N, C-alpha and C positions, 0 to 999 in steps of 0.2 A: 181179575175182578172186573175192572173196568172195561178190556177188549172184549168179553162176555154179555156187559149191557152194554153199548156203545150209545144207546138213546135212552136212557134211564134219563127223565126227566124230573121223577119226584122222589124224594129220601128223607123217612123219618129217623132221626135215630133217639134212642130210648134208653132208660135203665137197663142195667145189663144183669142185675139181680146183686144178692150178699156174696161178697169176695170178689167182684169183678170190678175193674175200671178201664177206661180209655189209657192210654199212654199219657203222661204228666206235659203239657205245654211248657213255653216259654213261660219266666217269671210265676212260676207256679208257687202256690200258698206252703211254706218248708213244713208247716204243724201236720196239714193234710196230708201232704205227701210222705210224710214220715208214717203217718196212721195208717195208710192203704199201701205201703211198701211191699207188704206181702200178697197184695192182692193179683189176682190173675191178671193181667195185662194185655188190651187188643190193640192193637194201632188202630188210629183215626186217621192217618197221613195217606190211606187211599182214596178217599173221599175226593178230592182235588182231580182224581181220574175222570170222571164225570163229568165230563168238561159242557153236556147240555142241560146239566138241572136248571130244572123252572122254579121248581119248591124246594124248600129245604127247612125241616119242621125240626126241632131239636127241643126233646121236652126230658126235664129232670134225668139227662145224662150226667153220669159221672166225670165231667171233663173239669180238670185244675189248671188254670194258668191261661194265657195267650195260646190262641192259633189262628194265625194268620192263613192258614189252608184253607178256614170254614169262609172267608170274604175274598175268593178270586174265582167269583162265577159270574162273567162277563153277560150272560143270559137269565140269570135267575130274577123273577119276577116278584117271589114271595118267601120273606125269611119270618119266621117263629121262633123264638127261642124264649122257654118260660122253666122256670124252677131250677137254674140250672147257678146253683149259689157260690161256686169256685171258680167259675168261667171268666174269666176278664176281657175285654176288649170296649176302646174305645167308639164313640157314635162316628168319627171322623175315618174309622173304618170301613163306611159303608160308602164312602166313593169309591170303592172297587167293584160295587155292582151298579152297573150304570143303569140298568131297567127293572131296577125295583120297583113296584108299584105298590107291594104290600109289606109294611114291617108291623110286626108285634114283639114286643118285649118284655115280658111279664116276669118279675120275682127272681131277677138277676140282681142279685146285690154289689158286685162287683163291676157293673157297667159304668161305666162315666161319660161325662162329654156334653156341649153344648149344643143346644139344638140347631144353632147356627151353621153345625155341621151337615144339616140335611142340606140345604141350600143349594149343592151341587145337584140333588135330586127334582127340582122344583117343577122340571117340565113331565116330571113322568111319576111321580108319588101321587096314591090315591089313600091309602089310609095308612094312619098312624096309630099304635096304641102302645103309649109308653108306659110302665107301671114300675119304675126304679129309682128308687130313692135320690139316687147321684146326679142322675140328669138334668141339669139347668139349662139357664139361657132365659130368652123372653119368646112367649107364644108371639107374638107378633113377626119373628124370624120368619113364620110359616105365612103371612098374610094374602101372599101373592104366590102362593102355589096355586094354578089357574086347576088340576085337575084333583086336588086333596078335596074326598068326598065325607070322610070319617075323621078326628081327630080327638084321643082321648088320651090326656095327661094329667087325670087327676091324680096321679100318685108320684108326682115327682117333685122336684125344687123347682119347677119352674114357674117366674113372676112375668108381667105384664098385667095389663087392665085391660077387662071386656070392654068399657066405654073407651078405649082407642081403636075400635073395628071400624072404620069407617064403612062406606057405601058400597065400595069397592074390595074390602078384607076379604077374604074367604070366598072369591065368586062362589066355586062348586059346591061348599062345605052343608052337608046334610046333617051329620051330627057331631058333637062338640063335648067333650069332657075337661073341663079344667078345675086347678085345684083353686081352695076356696080363696086365697090369696086372692087371686086376678079379680075377683068382685068386689074389692073395697074401693071405695074412692080413691084417686090418684092424690097425693100432697098437692 
């Protein structure tokens, strides 16, 4: 299929309907794997063949486990992953996406990691919208991202203090959403 679409730049992966799933990934949730064992399985491993992808959107896709192949697109600019309850990955895997400008992770219960992992993208990242409760760290780790225009971390476990933002912090930022804990007075 990739040879038939050698210039594919945008791909959207969605739910497959009742009784269908994508092949289980590494470290799959065993309970979920047993529950879906009789489902018709579709191969997700063809995705890496689309080497020119610029935008990857994954919404409500029946993915279970880790899929390193989803983070091996050197030309990717936009990554949107939402409502994939059994998809597992760490923010550190985003280091394999050196041109990533827009990152949106919404409602993915098994995404983990520290915001500090995004520092490898500090010269390119423009939009960050993360709503995954297991993401932690200090939002100030992103303060020197020169191109960051939009930051929304409201539904994360991120900490820090808004009062710590200096006059040179977040120089391009036009919109910010932070967890309530960041608005407290520092100890």
